[in-house]
mmCIF file as Biopython writes it, N, C-alpha, C and O atoms, coordinates in Angstrom:
data_model
#
loop_
_atom_site.group_PDB
_atom_site.id
_atom_site.type_symbol
_atom_site.label_atom_id
_atom_site.label_alt_id
_atom_site.label_comp_id
_atom_site.label_asym_id
_atom_site.label_entity_id
_atom_site.label_seq_id
_atom_site.pdbx_PDB_ins_code
_atom_site.Cartn_x
_atom_site.Cartn_y
_atom_site.Cartn_z
_atom_site.occupancy
_atom_site.B_iso_or_equiv
_atom_site.auth_seq_id
_atom_site.auth_asym_id
_atom_site.pdbx_PDB_model_num
ATOM 1   N N  . MET A ? 1  ? 0.936   -1.151  -0.062  1.0 0.0 1  A 1 
ATOM 2   C CA . MET A ? 1  ? -0.013  -0.044  0.172   1.0 0.0 1  A 1 
ATOM 3   C C  . MET A ? 1  ? 0.906   1.336   -0.094  1.0 0.0 1  A 1 
ATOM 4   O O  . MET A ? 1  ? 2.044   1.387   0.373   1.0 0.0 1  A 1 
ATOM 5   N N  . LYS A ? 2  ? 0.467   2.220   -0.709  1.0 0.0 2  A 1 
ATOM 6   C CA . LYS A ? 2  ? 0.994   3.528   -0.663  1.0 0.0 2  A 1 
ATOM 7   C C  . LYS A ? 2  ? 0.250   4.550   0.081   1.0 0.0 2  A 1 
ATOM 8   O O  . LYS A ? 2  ? -0.869  4.900   -0.292  1.0 0.0 2  A 1 
ATOM 9   N N  . ASN A ? 3  ? 0.888   5.102   1.241   1.0 0.0 3  A 1 
ATOM 10  C CA . ASN A ? 3  ? 0.251   6.206   1.937   1.0 0.0 3  A 1 
ATOM 11  C C  . ASN A ? 3  ? -1.226  5.917   2.284   1.0 0.0 3  A 1 
ATOM 12  O O  . ASN A ? 3  ? -2.066  6.785   2.046   1.0 0.0 3  A 1 
ATOM 13  N N  . VAL A ? 4  ? -1.577  4.752   2.829   1.0 0.0 4  A 1 
ATOM 14  C CA . VAL A ? 4  ? -2.731  4.350   3.333   1.0 0.0 4  A 1 
ATOM 15  C C  . VAL A ? 4  ? -2.555  3.572   4.710   1.0 0.0 4  A 1 
ATOM 16  O O  . VAL A ? 4  ? -1.782  2.614   4.719   1.0 0.0 4  A 1 
ATOM 17  N N  . GLU A ? 5  ? -3.168  3.898   5.773   1.0 0.0 5  A 1 
ATOM 18  C CA . GLU A ? 5  ? -3.144  3.357   7.168   1.0 0.0 5  A 1 
ATOM 19  C C  . GLU A ? 5  ? -4.614  2.910   7.363   1.0 0.0 5  A 1 
ATOM 20  O O  . GLU A ? 5  ? -5.531  3.723   7.250   1.0 0.0 5  A 1 
ATOM 21  N N  . LEU A ? 6  ? -4.820  1.638   7.650   1.0 0.0 6  A 1 
ATOM 22  C CA . LEU A ? 6  ? -5.966  1.034   8.101   1.0 0.0 6  A 1 
ATOM 23  C C  . LEU A ? 6  ? -5.903  0.728   9.374   1.0 0.0 6  A 1 
ATOM 24  O O  . LEU A ? 6  ? -4.948  0.100   9.831   1.0 0.0 6  A 1 
ATOM 25  N N  . THR A ? 7  ? -7.091  1.206   10.228  1.0 0.0 7  A 1 
ATOM 26  C CA . THR A ? 7  ? -7.188  0.592   11.741  1.0 0.0 7  A 1 
ATOM 27  C C  . THR A ? 7  ? -8.643  0.223   11.910  1.0 0.0 7  A 1 
ATOM 28  O O  . THR A ? 7  ? -9.550  0.837   11.348  1.0 0.0 7  A 1 
ATOM 29  N N  . VAL A ? 8  ? -8.802  -0.702  12.628  1.0 0.0 8  A 1 
ATOM 30  C CA . VAL A ? 8  ? -10.198 -1.168  13.009  1.0 0.0 8  A 1 
ATOM 31  C C  . VAL A ? 8  ? -10.303 -1.025  14.735  1.0 0.0 8  A 1 
ATOM 32  O O  . VAL A ? 8  ? -9.441  -1.364  15.546  1.0 0.0 8  A 1 
ATOM 33  N N  . GLU A ? 9  ? -11.355 -0.544  14.951  1.0 0.0 9  A 1 
ATOM 34  C CA . GLU A ? 9  ? -11.678 -0.417  16.400  1.0 0.0 9  A 1 
ATOM 35  C C  . GLU A ? 9  ? -13.317 -0.829  16.554  1.0 0.0 9  A 1 
ATOM 36  O O  . GLU A ? 9  ? -14.239 -0.144  16.111  1.0 0.0 9  A 1 
ATOM 37  N N  . GLY A ? 10 ? -13.447 -2.003  17.225  1.0 0.0 10 A 1 
ATOM 38  C CA . GLY A ? 10 ? -14.782 -2.671  17.100  1.0 0.0 10 A 1 
ATOM 39  C C  . GLY A ? 10 ? -15.122 -2.878  15.698  1.0 0.0 10 A 1 
ATOM 40  O O  . GLY A ? 10 ? -14.411 -3.566  14.966  1.0 0.0 10 A 1 
ATOM 41  N N  . THR A ? 11 ? -16.260 -2.263  15.276  1.0 0.0 11 A 1 
ATOM 42  C CA . THR A ? 11 ? -16.756 -2.468  13.882  1.0 0.0 11 A 1 
ATOM 43  C C  . THR A ? 11 ? -16.432 -1.188  13.085  1.0 0.0 11 A 1 
ATOM 44  O O  . THR A ? 11 ? -16.990 -1.022  12.000  1.0 0.0 11 A 1 
ATOM 45  N N  . MET A ? 12 ? -15.692 -0.411  13.488  1.0 0.0 12 A 1 
ATOM 46  C CA . MET A ? 12 ? -15.420 0.987   12.852  1.0 0.0 12 A 1 
ATOM 47  C C  . MET A ? 12 ? -14.028 0.907   12.117  1.0 0.0 12 A 1 
ATOM 48  O O  . MET A ? 12 ? -13.035 0.672   12.807  1.0 0.0 12 A 1 
ATOM 49  N N  . LEU A ? 13 ? -13.904 1.077   10.835  1.0 0.0 13 A 1 
ATOM 50  C CA . LEU A ? 13 ? -12.687 1.036   10.131  1.0 0.0 13 A 1 
ATOM 51  C C  . LEU A ? 13 ? -12.280 2.520   9.933   1.0 0.0 13 A 1 
ATOM 52  O O  . LEU A ? 13 ? -13.105 3.341   9.532   1.0 0.0 13 A 1 
ATOM 53  N N  . THR A ? 14 ? -11.039 2.843   10.209  1.0 0.0 14 A 1 
ATOM 54  C CA . THR A ? 14 ? -10.593 4.232   10.114  1.0 0.0 14 A 1 
ATOM 55  C C  . THR A ? 14 ? -9.415  4.097   8.891   1.0 0.0 14 A 1 
ATOM 56  O O  . THR A ? 14 ? -8.537  3.233   8.898   1.0 0.0 14 A 1 
ATOM 57  N N  . ILE A ? 15 ? -9.567  5.020   7.959   1.0 0.0 15 A 1 
ATOM 58  C CA . ILE A ? 15 ? -8.571  5.120   6.988   1.0 0.0 15 A 1 
ATOM 59  C C  . ILE A ? 15 ? -7.844  6.426   6.915   1.0 0.0 15 A 1 
ATOM 60  O O  . ILE A ? 15 ? -8.411  7.498   6.706   1.0 0.0 15 A 1 
ATOM 61  N N  . LYS A ? 16 ? -6.456  6.266   7.114   1.0 0.0 16 A 1 
ATOM 62  C CA . LYS A ? 16 ? -5.777  7.581   7.115   1.0 0.0 16 A 1 
ATOM 63  C C  . LYS A ? 16 ? -4.832  7.744   5.804   1.0 0.0 16 A 1 
ATOM 64  O O  . LYS A ? 16 ? -4.175  6.820   5.325   1.0 0.0 16 A 1 
ATOM 65  N N  . VAL A ? 17 ? -4.870  8.944   5.353   1.0 0.0 17 A 1 
ATOM 66  C CA . VAL A ? 17 ? -4.188  9.210   4.081   1.0 0.0 17 A 1 
ATOM 67  C C  . VAL A ? 17 ? -3.550  10.648  4.348   1.0 0.0 17 A 1 
ATOM 68  O O  . VAL A ? 17 ? -4.163  11.526  4.956   1.0 0.0 17 A 1 
ATOM 69  N N  . ASP A ? 18 ? -2.355  10.796  3.874   1.0 0.0 18 A 1 
ATOM 70  C CA . ASP A ? 18 ? -1.700  12.043  3.840   1.0 0.0 18 A 1 
ATOM 71  C C  . ASP A ? 18 ? -1.992  12.764  2.516   1.0 0.0 18 A 1 
ATOM 72  O O  . ASP A ? 18 ? -1.368  12.400  1.519   1.0 0.0 18 A 1 
ATOM 73  N N  . LEU A ? 19 ? -2.790  13.646  2.435   1.0 0.0 19 A 1 
ATOM 74  C CA . LEU A ? 19 ? -3.054  14.329  1.043   1.0 0.0 19 A 1 
ATOM 75  C C  . LEU A ? 19 ? -2.205  15.077  0.469   1.0 0.0 19 A 1 
ATOM 76  O O  . LEU A ? 19 ? -2.311  15.426  -0.706  1.0 0.0 19 A 1 
ATOM 77  N N  . SER A ? 20 ? -1.098  15.465  1.375   1.0 0.0 20 A 1 
ATOM 78  C CA . SER A ? 20 ? 0.136   16.262  0.687   1.0 0.0 20 A 1 
ATOM 79  C C  . SER A ? 20 ? 1.077   15.375  -0.045  1.0 0.0 20 A 1 
ATOM 80  O O  . SER A ? 20 ? 1.901   15.860  -0.821  1.0 0.0 20 A 1 
ATOM 81  N N  . LYS A ? 21 ? 0.994   14.148  0.160   1.0 0.0 21 A 1 
ATOM 82  C CA . LYS A ? 21 ? 1.978   13.204  -0.575  1.0 0.0 21 A 1 
ATOM 83  C C  . LYS A ? 21 ? 1.624   13.040  -2.054  1.0 0.0 21 A 1 
ATOM 84  O O  . LYS A ? 21 ? 0.494   13.269  -2.484  1.0 0.0 21 A 1 
ATOM 85  N N  . ASP A ? 22 ? 2.663   12.626  -2.821  1.0 0.0 22 A 1 
ATOM 86  C CA . ASP A ? 22 ? 2.526   12.660  -4.228  1.0 0.0 22 A 1 
ATOM 87  C C  . ASP A ? 22 ? 3.328   11.486  -4.810  1.0 0.0 22 A 1 
ATOM 88  O O  . ASP A ? 22 ? 4.550   11.502  -4.665  1.0 0.0 22 A 1 
ATOM 89  N N  . PHE A ? 23 ? 2.752   10.495  -5.440  1.0 0.0 23 A 1 
ATOM 90  C CA . PHE A ? 23 ? 3.536   9.121   -5.855  1.0 0.0 23 A 1 
ATOM 91  C C  . PHE A ? 23 ? 3.685   9.360   -7.465  1.0 0.0 23 A 1 
ATOM 92  O O  . PHE A ? 23 ? 3.901   8.370   -8.165  1.0 0.0 23 A 1 
ATOM 93  N N  . GLY A ? 24 ? 3.591   10.471  -7.984  1.0 0.0 24 A 1 
ATOM 94  C CA . GLY A ? 24 ? 3.858   10.488  -9.427  1.0 0.0 24 A 1 
ATOM 95  C C  . GLY A ? 24 ? 2.709   10.193  -10.268 1.0 0.0 24 A 1 
ATOM 96  O O  . GLY A ? 24 ? 1.646   9.881   -9.731  1.0 0.0 24 A 1 
ATOM 97  N N  . PRO A ? 25 ? 2.825   10.266  -11.667 1.0 0.0 25 A 1 
ATOM 98  C CA . PRO A ? 25 ? 1.607   10.079  -12.569 1.0 0.0 25 A 1 
ATOM 99  C C  . PRO A ? 25 ? 1.107   8.608   -12.562 1.0 0.0 25 A 1 
ATOM 100 O O  . PRO A ? 25 ? 1.850   7.660   -12.306 1.0 0.0 25 A 1 
ATOM 101 N N  . SER A ? 26 ? -0.223  8.492   -12.867 1.0 0.0 26 A 1 
ATOM 102 C CA . SER A ? 26 ? -0.819  7.244   -13.007 1.0 0.0 26 A 1 
ATOM 103 C C  . SER A ? 26 ? -0.199  6.621   -14.201 1.0 0.0 26 A 1 
ATOM 104 O O  . SER A ? 26 ? 0.657   7.220   -14.852 1.0 0.0 26 A 1 
ATOM 105 N N  . SER A ? 27 ? -0.598  5.472   -14.491 1.0 0.0 27 A 1 
ATOM 106 C CA . SER A ? 27 ? -0.117  4.689   -15.711 1.0 0.0 27 A 1 
ATOM 107 C C  . SER A ? 27 ? -0.574  5.346   -17.048 1.0 0.0 27 A 1 
ATOM 108 O O  . SER A ? 27 ? 0.116   5.265   -18.064 1.0 0.0 27 A 1 
ATOM 109 N N  . SER A ? 28 ? -1.743  5.987   -17.003 1.0 0.0 28 A 1 
ATOM 110 C CA . SER A ? 28 ? -2.224  6.767   -18.176 1.0 0.0 28 A 1 
ATOM 111 C C  . SER A ? 28 ? -1.551  8.111   -18.294 1.0 0.0 28 A 1 
ATOM 112 O O  . SER A ? 28 ? -1.463  8.716   -19.362 1.0 0.0 28 A 1 
ATOM 113 N N  . GLY A ? 29 ? -1.118  8.516   -17.233 1.0 0.0 29 A 1 
ATOM 114 C CA . GLY A ? 29 ? -0.454  9.928   -17.275 1.0 0.0 29 A 1 
ATOM 115 C C  . GLY A ? 29 ? -1.517  11.148  -17.000 1.0 0.0 29 A 1 
ATOM 116 O O  . GLY A ? 29 ? -1.161  12.325  -16.964 1.0 0.0 29 A 1 
ATOM 117 N N  . LYS A ? 30 ? -2.762  10.746  -16.826 1.0 0.0 30 A 1 
ATOM 118 C CA . LYS A ? 30 ? -3.771  11.790  -16.847 1.0 0.0 30 A 1 
ATOM 119 C C  . LYS A ? 30 ? -3.959  12.397  -15.308 1.0 0.0 30 A 1 
ATOM 120 O O  . LYS A ? 30 ? -4.428  13.506  -15.051 1.0 0.0 30 A 1 
ATOM 121 N N  . THR A ? 31 ? -3.533  11.516  -14.442 1.0 0.0 31 A 1 
ATOM 122 C CA . THR A ? 31 ? -3.764  11.922  -12.983 1.0 0.0 31 A 1 
ATOM 123 C C  . THR A ? 31 ? -2.519  11.659  -12.386 1.0 0.0 31 A 1 
ATOM 124 O O  . THR A ? 31 ? -1.664  10.958  -12.928 1.0 0.0 31 A 1 
ATOM 125 N N  . THR A ? 32 ? -2.361  12.299  -11.076 1.0 0.0 32 A 1 
ATOM 126 C CA . THR A ? 32 ? -1.359  12.169  -10.169 1.0 0.0 32 A 1 
ATOM 127 C C  . THR A ? 32 ? -1.817  11.255  -8.956  1.0 0.0 32 A 1 
ATOM 128 O O  . THR A ? 32 ? -2.881  11.520  -8.396  1.0 0.0 32 A 1 
ATOM 129 N N  . ILE A ? 33 ? -1.042  10.188  -8.537  1.0 0.0 33 A 1 
ATOM 130 C CA . ILE A ? 33 ? -1.363  9.397   -7.384  1.0 0.0 33 A 1 
ATOM 131 C C  . ILE A ? 33 ? -1.065  9.855   -6.179  1.0 0.0 33 A 1 
ATOM 132 O O  . ILE A ? 33 ? 0.077   10.244  -5.938  1.0 0.0 33 A 1 
ATOM 133 N N  . ILE A ? 34 ? -2.132  9.877   -5.167  1.0 0.0 34 A 1 
ATOM 134 C CA . ILE A ? 34 ? -1.866  10.464  -3.786  1.0 0.0 34 A 1 
ATOM 135 C C  . ILE A ? 34 ? -1.739  9.205   -2.830  1.0 0.0 34 A 1 
ATOM 136 O O  . ILE A ? 34 ? -0.820  9.151   -2.013  1.0 0.0 34 A 1 
ATOM 137 N N  . ALA A ? 35 ? -2.647  8.230   -2.944  1.0 0.0 35 A 1 
ATOM 138 C CA . ALA A ? 35 ? -2.563  6.974   -2.262  1.0 0.0 35 A 1 
ATOM 139 C C  . ALA A ? 35 ? -3.243  5.861   -2.926  1.0 0.0 35 A 1 
ATOM 140 O O  . ALA A ? 35 ? -4.093  6.087   -3.787  1.0 0.0 35 A 1 
ATOM 141 N N  . SER A ? 36 ? -2.914  4.651   -2.573  1.0 0.0 36 A 1 
ATOM 142 C CA . SER A ? 36 ? -3.399  3.419   -3.204  1.0 0.0 36 A 1 
ATOM 143 C C  . SER A ? 36 ? -3.279  2.206   -2.319  1.0 0.0 36 A 1 
ATOM 144 O O  . SER A ? 36 ? -2.300  2.081   -1.584  1.0 0.0 36 A 1 
ATOM 145 N N  . THR A ? 37 ? -4.160  1.384   -2.360  1.0 0.0 37 A 1 
ATOM 146 C CA . THR A ? 37 ? -4.119  0.036   -1.726  1.0 0.0 37 A 1 
ATOM 147 C C  . THR A ? 37 ? -3.254  -0.851  -2.634  1.0 0.0 37 A 1 
ATOM 148 O O  . THR A ? 37 ? -2.609  -1.814  -2.220  1.0 0.0 37 A 1 
ATOM 149 N N  . GLU A ? 38 ? -3.303  -0.415  -3.986  1.0 0.0 38 A 1 
ATOM 150 C CA . GLU A ? 38 ? -2.590  -1.223  -5.017  1.0 0.0 38 A 1 
ATOM 151 C C  . GLU A ? 38 ? -3.501  -2.585  -5.299  1.0 0.0 38 A 1 
ATOM 152 O O  . GLU A ? 38 ? -2.931  -3.676  -5.317  1.0 0.0 38 A 1 
ATOM 153 N N  . GLY A ? 39 ? -4.709  -2.503  -5.485  1.0 0.0 39 A 1 
ATOM 154 C CA . GLY A ? 39 ? -5.535  -3.580  -5.475  1.0 0.0 39 A 1 
ATOM 155 C C  . GLY A ? 39 ? -6.436  -3.797  -4.144  1.0 0.0 39 A 1 
ATOM 156 O O  . GLY A ? 39 ? -6.412  -3.079  -3.144  1.0 0.0 39 A 1 
ATOM 157 N N  . ASN A ? 40 ? -7.164  -4.844  -4.335  1.0 0.0 40 A 1 
ATOM 158 C CA . ASN A ? 40 ? -7.882  -5.148  -3.004  1.0 0.0 40 A 1 
ATOM 159 C C  . ASN A ? 40 ? -7.089  -5.917  -1.951  1.0 0.0 40 A 1 
ATOM 160 O O  . ASN A ? 40 ? -6.320  -6.849  -2.189  1.0 0.0 40 A 1 
ATOM 161 N N  . VAL A ? 41 ? -7.373  -5.410  -0.778  1.0 0.0 41 A 1 
ATOM 162 C CA . VAL A ? 41 ? -6.488  -5.892  0.286   1.0 0.0 41 A 1 
ATOM 163 C C  . VAL A ? 41 ? -7.389  -6.245  1.529   1.0 0.0 41 A 1 
ATOM 164 O O  . VAL A ? 41 ? -8.462  -5.676  1.729   1.0 0.0 41 A 1 
ATOM 165 N N  . SER A ? 42 ? -6.929  -7.123  2.263   1.0 0.0 42 A 1 
ATOM 166 C CA . SER A ? 42 ? -7.858  -7.443  3.462   1.0 0.0 42 A 1 
ATOM 167 C C  . SER A ? 42 ? -7.756  -6.405  4.668   1.0 0.0 42 A 1 
ATOM 168 O O  . SER A ? 42 ? -6.683  -5.902  5.003   1.0 0.0 42 A 1 
ATOM 169 N N  . ILE A ? 43 ? -9.001  -6.127  5.302   1.0 0.0 43 A 1 
ATOM 170 C CA . ILE A ? 43 ? -8.857  -5.177  6.415   1.0 0.0 43 A 1 
ATOM 171 C C  . ILE A ? 43 ? -8.297  -5.960  7.517   1.0 0.0 43 A 1 
ATOM 172 O O  . ILE A ? 43 ? -8.550  -7.160  7.624   1.0 0.0 43 A 1 
ATOM 173 N N  . PRO A ? 44 ? -7.510  -5.302  8.380   1.0 0.0 44 A 1 
ATOM 174 C CA . PRO A ? 44 ? -6.841  -6.018  9.364   1.0 0.0 44 A 1 
ATOM 175 C C  . PRO A ? 44 ? -7.780  -6.827  10.414  1.0 0.0 44 A 1 
ATOM 176 O O  . PRO A ? 44 ? -8.712  -6.292  11.014  1.0 0.0 44 A 1 
ATOM 177 N N  . ASP A ? 45 ? -7.428  -8.111  10.546  1.0 0.0 45 A 1 
ATOM 178 C CA . ASP A ? 45 ? -8.225  -8.923  11.371  1.0 0.0 45 A 1 
ATOM 179 C C  . ASP A ? 45 ? -9.766  -9.196  10.970  1.0 0.0 45 A 1 
ATOM 180 O O  . ASP A ? 45 ? -10.576 -9.733  11.725  1.0 0.0 45 A 1 
ATOM 181 N N  . ARG A ? 46 ? -10.020 -8.782  9.776   1.0 0.0 46 A 1 
ATOM 182 C CA . ARG A ? 46 ? -11.579 -9.079  9.435   1.0 0.0 46 A 1 
ATOM 183 C C  . ARG A ? 46 ? -11.438 -9.882  7.942   1.0 0.0 46 A 1 
ATOM 184 O O  . ARG A ? 46 ? -10.376 -10.147 7.379   1.0 0.0 46 A 1 
ATOM 185 N N  . GLU A ? 47 ? -12.595 -10.145 7.535   1.0 0.0 47 A 1 
ATOM 186 C CA . GLU A ? 47 ? -12.629 -10.966 6.308   1.0 0.0 47 A 1 
ATOM 187 C C  . GLU A ? 47 ? -13.119 -10.056 5.229   1.0 0.0 47 A 1 
ATOM 188 O O  . GLU A ? 47 ? -13.257 -10.517 4.096   1.0 0.0 47 A 1 
ATOM 189 N N  . GLU A ? 48 ? -13.383 -8.857  5.469   1.0 0.0 48 A 1 
ATOM 190 C CA . GLU A ? 48 ? -13.789 -7.892  4.383   1.0 0.0 48 A 1 
ATOM 191 C C  . GLU A ? 48 ? -12.400 -7.399  3.746   1.0 0.0 48 A 1 
ATOM 192 O O  . GLU A ? 48 ? -11.308 -7.459  4.312   1.0 0.0 48 A 1 
ATOM 193 N N  . LYS A ? 49 ? -12.667 -6.868  2.374   1.0 0.0 49 A 1 
ATOM 194 C CA . LYS A ? 49 ? -11.545 -6.324  1.719   1.0 0.0 49 A 1 
ATOM 195 C C  . LYS A ? 49 ? -11.795 -5.004  1.307   1.0 0.0 49 A 1 
ATOM 196 O O  . LYS A ? 49 ? -12.955 -4.596  1.262   1.0 0.0 49 A 1 
ATOM 197 N N  . ILE A ? 50 ? -10.786 -4.243  0.982   1.0 0.0 50 A 1 
ATOM 198 C CA . ILE A ? 50 ? -10.942 -2.844  0.438   1.0 0.0 50 A 1 
ATOM 199 C C  . ILE A ? 50 ? -10.036 -2.512  -0.724  1.0 0.0 50 A 1 
ATOM 200 O O  . ILE A ? 50 ? -8.845  -2.823  -0.735  1.0 0.0 50 A 1 
ATOM 201 N N  . GLY A ? 51 ? -10.620 -1.895  -1.658  1.0 0.0 51 A 1 
ATOM 202 C CA . GLY A ? 51 ? -9.579  -1.432  -2.824  1.0 0.0 51 A 1 
ATOM 203 C C  . GLY A ? 51 ? -9.900  0.143   -2.916  1.0 0.0 51 A 1 
ATOM 204 O O  . GLY A ? 51 ? -11.025 0.617   -3.074  1.0 0.0 51 A 1 
ATOM 205 N N  . LEU A ? 52 ? -8.759  0.826   -2.793  1.0 0.0 52 A 1 
ATOM 206 C CA . LEU A ? 52 ? -8.737  2.331   -2.611  1.0 0.0 52 A 1 
ATOM 207 C C  . LEU A ? 52 ? -7.734  2.969   -3.550  1.0 0.0 52 A 1 
ATOM 208 O O  . LEU A ? 52 ? -6.604  2.502   -3.697  1.0 0.0 52 A 1 
ATOM 209 N N  . ASN A ? 53 ? -8.170  4.041   -4.177  1.0 0.0 53 A 1 
ATOM 210 C CA . ASN A ? 53 ? -7.219  4.792   -5.060  1.0 0.0 53 A 1 
ATOM 211 C C  . ASN A ? 53 ? -7.730  6.314   -4.806  1.0 0.0 53 A 1 
ATOM 212 O O  . ASN A ? 53 ? -8.911  6.650   -4.896  1.0 0.0 53 A 1 
ATOM 213 N N  . ILE A ? 54 ? -6.670  7.170   -4.480  1.0 0.0 54 A 1 
ATOM 214 C CA . ILE A ? 54 ? -6.931  8.602   -4.436  1.0 0.0 54 A 1 
ATOM 215 C C  . ILE A ? 54 ? -5.973  9.280   -5.268  1.0 0.0 54 A 1 
ATOM 216 O O  . ILE A ? 54 ? -4.755  9.136   -5.159  1.0 0.0 54 A 1 
ATOM 217 N N  . TYR A ? 55 ? -6.569  10.047  -6.128  1.0 0.0 55 A 1 
ATOM 218 C CA . TYR A ? 55 ? -5.774  10.721  -7.180  1.0 0.0 55 A 1 
ATOM 219 C C  . TYR A ? 55 ? -6.101  12.232  -7.386  1.0 0.0 55 A 1 
ATOM 220 O O  . TYR A ? 55 ? -7.031  12.699  -6.727  1.0 0.0 55 A 1 
ATOM 221 N N  . LYS A ? 56 ? -5.506  12.926  -8.130  1.0 0.0 56 A 1 
ATOM 222 C CA . LYS A ? 56 ? -5.939  14.274  -8.618  1.0 0.0 56 A 1 
ATOM 223 C C  . LYS A ? 56 ? -5.571  14.489  -10.059 1.0 0.0 56 A 1 
ATOM 224 O O  . LYS A ? 56 ? -4.647  13.885  -10.604 1.0 0.0 56 A 1 
ATOM 225 N N  . LYS A ? 57 ? -6.299  15.336  -10.621 1.0 0.0 57 A 1 
ATOM 226 C CA . LYS A ? 57 ? -6.039  15.740  -12.052 1.0 0.0 57 A 1 
ATOM 227 C C  . LYS A ? 57 ? -4.517  16.242  -12.136 1.0 0.0 57 A 1 
ATOM 228 O O  . LYS A ? 57 ? -4.094  17.054  -11.313 1.0 0.0 57 A 1 
ATOM 229 N N  . LYS A ? 58 ? -3.798  15.785  -13.054 1.0 0.0 58 A 1 
ATOM 230 C CA . LYS A ? 58 ? -2.590  16.297  -13.387 1.0 0.0 58 A 1 
ATOM 231 C C  . LYS A ? 58 ? -2.444  17.864  -13.629 1.0 0.0 58 A 1 
ATOM 232 O O  . LYS A ? 58 ? -3.083  18.422  -14.521 1.0 0.0 58 A 1 
ATOM 233 N N  . ALA A ? 59 ? -1.656  18.475  -12.871 1.0 0.0 59 A 1 
ATOM 234 C CA . ALA A ? 59 ? -1.507  20.063  -13.104 1.0 0.0 59 A 1 
ATOM 235 C C  . ALA A ? 59 ? -1.060  20.336  -14.229 1.0 0.0 59 A 1 
ATOM 236 O O  . ALA A ? 59 ? -0.889  21.510  -14.557 1.0 0.0 59 A 1 
#
């Protein structure tokens, strides 16, 4: 995962992302990647999965 922190307290999932980070252009080159789970990943100590991408338009 890039710039994604997942924590579970009881039944609440918290996702932390630093929006000031920049991991360069996407594969298409149209957007800039801020955070990604890089596919579907398991939520810690749970059976559920999450897939997350955060990006912005290329400046």
